[in-house]
C-alpha positions in Angstrom: 79.2 94.0 81.5 81.1 97.2 80.6 80.7 99.5 77.6 83.3 102.1 76.5 81.7 105.6 76.5 82.0 106.0 72.7 79.9 102.8 72.2 77.3 103.6 74.8 74.7 105.4 72.5 75.0 102.3 70.0 74.6 100.0 72.9 71.4 101.8 74.1 69.9 101.7 70.6 70.6 98.0 70.3 68.9 97.4 73.6 65.8 99.2 72.4 65.9 97.4 69.0 66.0 94.1 70.7 63.6 94.6 73.6 61.1 97.3 72.2 60.0 100.6 73.4 62.1 101.7 76.6 60.9 103.6 79.6 63.8 105.5 81.5 64.0 106.0 85.2 66.9 108.2 86.0 68.5 108.6 89.5 71.8 110.4 90.5 73.7 107.1 90.5 71.9 104.8 88.1 69.7 104.9 84.9 67.3 102.1 84.7 65.8 101.1 81.2 62.6 99.1 81.3 61.7 97.6 78.0 58.4 96.6 76.7 59.2 92.9 76.7 60.1 93.1 80.6 63.9 93.3 80.1 65.7 95.7 82.2 69.2 97.4 82.1 70.8 99.1 85.0 73.4 101.6 83.9 75.6 102.7 86.7 76.5 106.4 86.2 80.2 106.9 86.0 81.5 109.8 88.2 78.0 110.4 89.9 76.0 112.3 90.4 74.3 112.5 87.1 73.8 116.0 85.9 71.5 116.3 82.9 71.3 113.6 80.2 73.4 110.3 80.5 75.2 110.3 77.2 76.7 113.9 77.5 77.6 113.1 81.0 79.4 109.8 80.1 81.2 111.5 77.2 82.2 114.6 79.3 86.0 115.2 79.5 87.1 115.1 83.2 90.5 115.1 85.0 90.8 111.7 86.5 93.5 110.1 88.6 94.2 106.3 88.1 95.8 104.4 90.8 96.7 100.8 90.2 98.5 98.7 93.0 99.4 95.1 93.5 102.0 93.9 96.1 105.0 94.2 93.7 104.1 97.2 91.7 102.1 100.4 91.3 101.1 102.9 88.6 99.7 106.3 89.1 98.5 108.6 86.2 96.4 111.6 85.5 94.1 111.7 82.5 92.4 114.6 81.0 89.5 112.7 78.9 91.5 109.9 77.3 94.8 111.5 77.3 97.4 110.6 80.0 99.0 113.8 81.0 101.2 112.6 84.1 102.5 109.1 85.2 104.8 107.3 87.1 105.1 103.5 87.4 107.2 101.5 89.7 108.0 98.1 91.4 109.5 96.7 94.3 110.3 93.1 95.1 108.0 91.1 97.4 109.0 87.5 98.1 106.2 85.0 97.5 105.2 82.4 99.8 107.6 79.6 100.7 107.0 76.0 101.6 109.7 76.0 104.3 108.3 75.2 107.8 109.1 76.2 111.4 111.5 79.2 112.1 112.4 79.5 108.2 108.7 80.1 107.5 108.4 82.7 110.2 111.5 84.5 109.1 110.3 84.5 105.5 106.9 85.8 106.7 108.5 88.7 108.5 110.7 89.3 105.5 107.7 89.3 103.1 105.8 91.6 105.6 108.7 94.1 105.5 109.0 94.0 101.9 105.2 94.6 101.4 105.4 97.6 103.7 108.3 99.2 101.7 106.4 98.5 98.3 103.0 100.1 99.8 105.0 103.1 101.0 106.6 103.4 97.6 103.2 103.2 95.9 101.9 106.0 98.3 104.9 108.2 97.6 104.4 107.9 93.8 100.7 108.6 94.1 101.5 111.7 96.2 103.8 113.0 93.6 101.7 112.4 90.6 98.5 113.7 92.1 100.0 116.6 94.0 98.7 120.1 93.0 96.1 118.6 90.8 92.3 119.0 91.0 91.0 115.5 90.3 87.3 115.2 89.4 87.7 111.6 90.6 90.3 108.9 91.5 89.8 105.4 90.1 91.6 102.6 91.6 92.5 99.0 90.3 94.5 96.1 91.2 94.5 94.3 94.6 91.8 95.6 97.0 94.0 95.3 100.3 96.9 96.8 98.6 94.9 99.7 97.3 93.3 100.3 100.7 96.7 100.4 102.4 98.0 102.9 100.0 95.1 105.1 100.4 95.5 105.3 104.1 98.6 107.5 103.5 97.5 111.0 104.8 98.5 112.5 101.7 95.9 110.6 99.8 93.1 110.5 102.1 91.1 113.4 100.7 91.3 112.2 97.1 87.8 111.8 95.5 87.8 108.0 95.1 85.0 107.0 92.6 83.7 104.0 90.9 84.7 100.2 91.2 87.9 98.6 91.7 89.4 97.8 88.1 90.6 94.2 87.6 94.0 94.7 86.1 97.1 92.7 85.7 100.4 93.9 87.2 100.6 97.8 87.0 102.9 98.7 84.1 102.6 101.8 81.8 100.7 100.0 79.1 98.2 98.7 81.6 97.7 102.2 83.1 97.4 103.6 79.5 94.7 101.0 78.7 92.9 101.1 82.0 89.1 101.2 81.4 88.5 103.7 84.0 85.8 105.6 81.9 83.9 102.2 81.0 80.1 102.1 82.0 78.9 99.3 83.9 75.7 97.7 82.9 73.6 94.9 84.5 71.0 93.5 82.2 68.1 91.4 83.3 66.5 89.4 80.5 62.6 89.0 80.4 61.4 85.8 81.9 
């Protein structure tokens, strides 16, 4: 499950209310809450390592790049806290699979591969422009894993501080970028037996 930063304190209080007194084990990447009834909550530290207390760390404003990529589209943005300060969104046509067989299928596959390569290059160019000359605290990615990995192979992007999980987002558009849950806190809960 994920919890937005502004709701984390309320969620933690609710966990204690439901399960009793809570002991906390703090590490650089994870905070584990162990309740009196045996329930556990493992809170992944966003933008590790954890420095100090969890809530101030989660609520801290950071400069974060967000890169969303799918085969036919891409979006890159820079956020300072919750505010989007720079962005660029683009798309390229990539033909879908065809039911044709034989030579036609191979021809369509070659065309699709070429279109995919052009789309990934366009995504890398956009990311390089948006993130150039910015000191990012982290880069959060989303979309299709293979497409994101392909784009991040670009030499201009290899040194970016990629952080966190891959966000599950629909086709990258400006509204999707603006609403990307890149600051949400991941929590795994194990209920008592």
